[in-house]
C-alpha positions in Angstrom: -38.3 142.7 26.4 -38.8 145.3 23.8 -42.2 146.9 24.3 -42.9 147.3 20.5 -43.6 144.6 17.9 -44.4 144.0 14.3 -48.0 143.4 13.4 -50.1 143.4 10.2 -52.5 146.2 10.0 -55.3 147.3 7.7 -54.8 150.7 6.1 -57.7 153.2 6.0 -59.8 154.0 4.1 -60.5 150.3 3.5 -60.6 149.5 -0.2 -61.5 145.8 0.4 -58.4 144.7 -1.2 -55.3 142.7 0.0 -53.3 145.8 -0.9 -54.8 147.4 2.3 -52.5 145.2 4.5 -49.2 146.6 5.7 -46.5 145.9 8.3 -46.4 148.2 11.4 -43.0 147.7 13.1 -43.8 150.1 16.0 -47.0 148.6 17.5 -47.3 148.0 21.3 -47.0 144.5 22.7 -50.4 143.6 24.1 -50.9 143.8 27.9 -53.0 141.6 30.1 -56.5 142.4 31.1 -56.9 144.3 34.4 -60.0 142.1 35.3 -58.6 140.1 38.2 -61.7 137.8 38.0 -60.8 136.8 34.4 -59.4 133.5 33.3 -55.6 133.7 33.6 -53.9 134.7 30.3 -50.7 133.8 28.6 -48.6 136.0 26.4 -47.4 134.0 23.5 -44.3 134.7 21.4 -45.9 133.9 18.0 -44.0 132.0 15.5 -46.8 131.1 13.1 -50.5 132.1 12.5 -53.0 130.8 9.9 -55.3 132.5 7.5 -59.1 132.1 7.8 -62.0 133.5 5.7 -62.9 135.7 8.7 -59.7 137.5 8.3 -60.7 138.6 4.8 -64.1 139.6 6.0 -62.6 141.6 8.8 -60.0 143.2 6.5 -62.9 144.3 4.3 -64.8 145.9 7.2 -67.5 143.2 7.3 -66.7 141.3 10.3 -65.7 143.4 13.3 -63.9 141.7 16.2 -65.9 141.2 19.5 -65.8 144.2 21.9 -62.7 144.3 23.8 -60.7 142.0 21.5 -57.6 142.9 19.6 -58.4 144.6 16.3 -55.4 142.9 14.6 -56.3 140.1 12.3 -55.6 136.4 13.2 -57.7 133.8 15.1 -55.1 131.2 15.8 -51.3 131.0 16.6 -48.6 128.8 17.6 -45.5 129.7 19.7 -43.9 129.8 23.1 -45.4 131.0 26.4 -43.5 134.1 27.5 -45.4 134.8 30.8 -48.7 134.6 32.5 -51.0 137.3 33.8 -50.7 135.9 37.3 -46.9 136.2 37.2 -46.7 132.4 38.1 -44.4 130.1 36.3 -47.2 127.6 35.7 -50.9 127.9 35.0 -53.5 125.3 34.2 -51.0 122.7 33.3 -48.9 125.0 31.2 -45.4 126.5 31.9 -43.5 129.5 30.8 -41.5 128.3 27.7 -44.0 125.6 26.7 -44.7 125.1 22.9 -48.4 125.8 22.4 -51.1 126.5 19.9 -54.0 128.8 20.7 -57.4 130.0 19.6 -57.7 133.7 19.9 -60.4 136.4 19.2 -57.9 138.5 17.3 -54.1 139.5 17.3 -52.7 136.4 15.6 -50.9 138.6 12.8 -48.3 139.8 15.3 -45.1 138.8 17.1 -46.8 138.7 20.4 -50.4 137.7 21.2 -52.5 137.1 24.3 -54.7 134.0 24.9 -56.7 132.7 27.9 -55.0 129.6 29.2 -58.3 127.7 28.8 -57.8 128.2 25.0 -54.3 126.7 24.7 -53.2 123.3 23.5 -49.8 121.7 24.2 -47.9 121.3 20.9 -46.7 117.6 20.9 -43.1 117.1 19.9 -44.3 115.2 16.9 -45.8 118.4 15.5 -43.9 121.4 14.3 -45.2 124.8 15.3 -45.8 125.4 11.6 -48.3 122.5 11.5 -49.8 123.4 14.9 -50.8 126.9 13.7 -53.3 125.4 11.3 -55.1 123.3 13.9 -57.1 125.3 16.4 -59.7 127.2 14.4 -60.3 124.5 11.7 -60.6 121.6 14.0 -62.5 123.3 16.8 -64.9 124.7 14.3 -65.4 121.4 12.7 -65.9 119.6 16.1 -68.3 122.2 17.2 -70.6 121.8 14.2 -71.0 118.1 13.9 -70.2 116.9 17.4 -70.9 119.6 20.0 -74.0 121.0 18.1 -75.0 118.1 16.0 -74.1 115.3 18.5 -72.9 113.0 15.7 -70.9 110.9 18.1 -74.2 110.1 20.1 -75.7 108.5 17.0 -75.5 105.0 15.7 -73.4 104.1 12.7 -74.1 104.1 9.0 -74.3 107.9 8.8 -74.1 109.8 5.4 -72.4 113.3 5.7 -71.9 116.1 3.2 -69.1 118.7 3.7 -69.2 121.7 1.3 -65.9 123.3 0.5 -64.3 120.0 1.4 -60.8 121.2 0.6 -60.9 124.1 3.0 -59.2 123.9 6.4 -62.5 123.3 8.1 -63.6 120.9 5.4 -60.4 118.7 5.6 -60.6 118.8 9.5 -64.2 117.6 9.5 -63.5 114.8 7.0 -60.9 113.5 9.4 -63.0 113.8 12.4 -65.9 112.0 10.7 -63.5 109.2 9.7 -62.2 109.0 13.2 -65.8 108.6 14.5 -66.1 105.4 12.8 -69.9 106.2 12.4 -70.0 107.4 8.8 -70.5 105.1 5.9 -70.2 107.9 3.3 -68.1 111.1 3.7 -69.2 113.2 0.7 -67.7 116.6 -0.3 -68.3 119.3 -2.9 -65.3 121.2 -4.2 -64.2 123.4 -7.1 -62.0 120.9 -9.0 -61.4 117.2 -9.5 -57.9 117.8 -8.1 -59.4 119.2 -4.8 -61.8 116.2 -4.7 -59.0 113.6 -5.1 -57.1 115.5 -2.3 -60.2 115.2 -0.1 -60.1 111.5 -0.6 -56.6 111.2 0.7 -57.9 112.5 4.2 -60.9 110.1 4.1 -63.6 111.4 1.8 -65.5 108.6 0.0 -67.2 110.7 -2.9 -66.8 114.1 -4.3 -68.7 116.3 -6.7 -67.1 119.1 -8.7 -69.7 121.9 -8.3 -68.3 123.7 -11.4 -69.0 120.6 -13.6 -72.3 119.9 -11.8 -74.0 123.0 -10.5 -76.8 120.8 -9.5 -74.5 118.9 -7.3 -77.4 117.2 -5.3 -78.4 115.3 -8.5 -74.8 114.1 -9.1 -74.3 113.1 -5.5 -77.4 111.1 -5.5 -76.3 109.3 -8.7 -73.0 108.5 -7.1 -74.6 107.0 -4.0 -77.7 105.3 -5.5 -77.2 105.3 -9.2 -80.5 107.2 -9.6 -80.6 110.4 -11.6 -83.0 112.3 -9.4 -82.3 113.7 -5.9 -82.6 111.1 -3.3 -82.9 112.3 0.4 -80.0 110.4 2.0 -77.7 112.8 4.0 -77.8 112.9 7.7 -75.3 115.8 8.4 -74.5 118.8 6.1 -71.8 121.5 6.7 -72.5 124.5 4.5 -70.2 127.6 4.5 -71.7 128.7 1.2 -75.4 129.2 1.9 -77.5 131.3 -0.4 -80.4 130.1 -2.4 -78.6 127.6 -4.7 -76.9 125.7 -2.0 -79.4 125.7 0.9 -82.3 124.7 -1.5 -80.3 121.6 -2.5 -79.3 120.9 1.1 -82.9 120.7 2.1 -83.7 118.4 -0.9 -80.9 115.9 -0.3 -81.3 115.8 3.5 -83.0 112.8 4.9 -85.4 112.5 7.9 -84.1 114.3 11.1 -81.1 115.6 9.2 -78.9 118.4 10.7 -77.7 121.3 8.4 -75.0 123.5 10.0 -74.1 126.9 8.3 -70.9 128.6 9.2 -70.7 131.3 6.6 -72.8 132.7 3.6 -70.4 133.0 0.8 -73.2 132.2 -1.8 -75.5 134.9 -0.6 -77.3 136.3 2.4 -80.9 135.0 1.4 -82.5 131.8 0.2 -85.9 130.5 -0.7 -86.4 127.1 0.7 -89.3 124.7 0.8 -90.6 124.8 4.4 -92.9 121.9 3.8 -89.8 119.8 3.1 -88.4 121.0 6.4 -91.5 120.2 8.2 -91.9 116.7 6.7 -88.3 115.7 7.3 -88.1 117.3 10.7 -84.9 119.2 9.6 -82.7 121.3 11.9 -80.8 124.2 10.3 -78.5 126.1 12.6 -76.0 128.8 11.8 -73.1 129.0 14.2 -69.9 131.0 14.8 -66.9 130.4 17.3 -65.3 133.7 17.6 -68.0 135.4 19.6 -68.7 132.6 21.9 -68.1 133.1 25.7 -64.9 132.1 27.3 -66.8 129.5 29.3 -68.2 127.9 26.1 -64.7 127.8 24.5 -63.1 126.2 27.6 -65.8 123.5 27.5 -65.3 123.1 23.8 -61.6 122.7 24.3 -62.1 120.0 26.9 -64.6 118.1 25.0 -62.5 118.2 21.9 -59.3 117.0 23.7 -61.2 114.2 25.5 -62.6 113.1 22.1 -59.5 113.1 20.0 -57.1 111.9 22.8 -53.6 111.5 21.2 -54.9 111.4 17.6 -52.4 114.1 16.4 -49.5 112.1 17.9 -50.5 108.7 16.4 -51.3 110.6 13.0 -55.0 109.6 13.0 -55.5 113.3 12.7 -53.1 115.5 10.8 -52.6 119.2 10.2 -53.6 120.0 6.6 -51.1 122.8 5.5 -51.2 123.9 1.9 -48.5 126.5 2.0 -46.5 129.0 4.1 -46.1 132.8 3.3 -43.7 135.1 5.1 -45.3 137.8 7.3 -43.9 140.3 4.7 -45.9 138.5 2.0 -49.2 138.7 3.7 -50.9 140.5 0.7 -50.0 137.5 -1.4 -51.2 135.1 1.1 -54.7 136.9 1.2 -54.9 137.0 -2.6 -54.0 133.3 -2.8 -57.0 132.5 -0.4 -59.3 134.8 -2.3 -58.5 132.9 -5.5 -59.5 129.7 -3.8 -56.2 128.1 -4.7 -55.5 126.4 -1.4 -56.2 122.8 -0.3 -56.1 123.2 3.5 -54.6 125.9 5.6 -52.5 128.8 4.5 -49.8 129.6 7.1 -48.2 133.0 7.9 -44.7 132.8 9.2 -44.1 135.5 11.9 -40.8 134.0 12.9 -39.0 130.9 11.9 -38.8 127.9 14.2 -35.3 126.4 14.2 
């Protein structure tokens, strides 16, 4: 096998623009960790990867990869297993040549990528590798927020949930997981257009608010659910990748007793003024969470819990990959610009090599 590969790199000095991205055709293929006590690793021949907001943050110098991780962008891939670090033909239920999807700490924008075997999923025959590339980061993040952290599946039914950025990859994944649970009476989303809202409904959302039409979305959502014009505290779970004062303040207002608010980003700002008396009276939980810098043990546990929960849902189409569009590796700049313009409904896929 050739020891060089093509990867997408970020030019220096960083200008915080998609134009910083370029193809390096002479980059070394990654090698396995020399730590013999580490979880066995797999070298994956990458066919597709998917874009995440974290890629843009890293490209702009604002989200460095964890120590020891690949500095190449890309947190999820799909492809074929080339070999294992143990030189065995089989590891942890996977074999050389298997079609897989994987969650990685970096290195996805490349022809070859390394992943721990505990962070691999088998790609069912019913799924293309193109679809599979958009599953790991979105669905595991969504599951982590409301299920592993929020314990939604341990609650009784009749829950009301609110998902901001509903038409994002994580948003659409969480809509489906909430629907699959059978515990949610109302699955509400905010999004930037009526088109995006209607798209969310096709995945299971019951109500949407276009935040561009209704900046005080909490009032409009209360009206949709109760026909009252004032904000009514009626939401049990909130996923908020926006944050900032404008969103978090409204989250606290619309949350009901013992509600859980999970933040996964802060696109709306890094600070917020919220009414602590409301939090105290309602016994609210606000937790911010990331997945990338979690320990290998945590991720392995998350993978197991997720697979046990969804079972064969991707095979039976109770869960579906939400792919918006596909860009060639050579068009990575346009792919980043497309995401930055918030044009996508679901995942943006980057084709590294074509699956026949």
